[in-house]
N, C-alpha and C positions, 0 to 999 in steps of 0.2 A: 652507458646503458639504458635501452627502449623503454617506453613507459607502454605499457598493455594499453590497446584501444577495448573500451567495454564495450560488449555484443550486445547491451542492451541501452537505450536512451529514452526521456521524458523529456521531452518538449515543452506540454503543456496537457492541462488537466481539462475537462468539458463536464460541467462547469469550470472555470477557472478554480472558483476557490469550494470547495467540498464540503459544504457545511453539512455534518451529521449529527441529527440529534439522538437520543439515546433511546434505545429497542425499535428504532424507524429505519428500514429499507431505505436506501439513499444509491440511486444508481449514480453514476459515472464512468467517465469517460480516460484512461491515458492517451495522448498522442505520444509518438516519439516513432523509433525502427526496433528493431529485432524482438517486436510483442510474441508473444505465444501462449499458451497453454500449460508450458512446465514450468512456470515462472512461481515463485514466489513473490507475493504481494503484501506488506505487512506494512505500520504507522510507527514511526520516531518519531523521537523528539533529536534527533541529530542530523546532522547534514550529510556524514558518511554513515548513516545507516544503521550506527554500533550500538543501541538500545532501541529492542522490539518490544512497543507497549502493547501491539496488539496479542502477542504471545508471550509474557515477560517470563513464564515459566521455561521456556524453549521445548516446545513438548510437539509430537505430531498431528494427537486428535484433536481436531477444528472445533470440535464440540467446546473445549473449553477454553477459547481464546475469547480476548476480552472485546477484542473491535474484531467483525469478522468480516475479510473478503471474499467474495466469491466470484464465480463469474455468472455475467450476465445471461442465462442460456437463451434468453426469448429475445437477444440483440446477438448481430453480426459481430465478429473478430477480425482484425486482420493482423500482420507481422508489424502493422503501423498503425493498427488503434486497436484496444483491449477496452470492452465493456465491460464490467464489474459492476457490484452492489456492496456496499458496508452498511454493518449494522454494530455498533456499541452496544454494550451490554450496560446490566444498569452498574456492576462492578470492575468497570471502564474509568482508571482514574484512584481518587482522586488527582487533579493537576493544579497549580497553580494558573490563574486570568491570564497570564500572560506567557504562559507554553507555548512554545511555538512545534506546532506537527508535522511534517514531511512524511507524505506520501513515499515509500520506496520499495525497489526490489534488487532478488537476491535468483539466482539459476537455479532453478530444478526446487528447491525446498529450504525448512526452514536451517538447515546446515550448508546450505546455499554460498557462494561467494555473491560479497553486497558488488552491485551495477552499478544502481542510479536509486536518484531522492529528488523529489521536489516537494518545494515548502509554499504547500495554498493546501493546506488541510484544517477546519478546525471541528470540535466537540462545541455539539450544543445542548 
């Protein structure tokens, strides 16, 4: 049985560790391959992206997300660089200080197939 190769990979983030204070719009970039505007980017506490702490209720309405991640329209993006902005809301959490966070990607939308995650995200 062959293993399916992911369509999307995350090689690194810029900055290397994204530190996002509550209610502050923080720009960052995902460097990798297969990146596009048809991806769902979210924050997880699991390396396999199995929990979505950005959108714990699994809804489509982005206005109720706890950690909002959206495209940076003032920056350019390619299939190797995706320019984003993250904004954690006041009700993001609470989390234990030792909680590790991953920037994760699913294909298409909140119900899409998990593709990749990288542990370099911190809530401040």
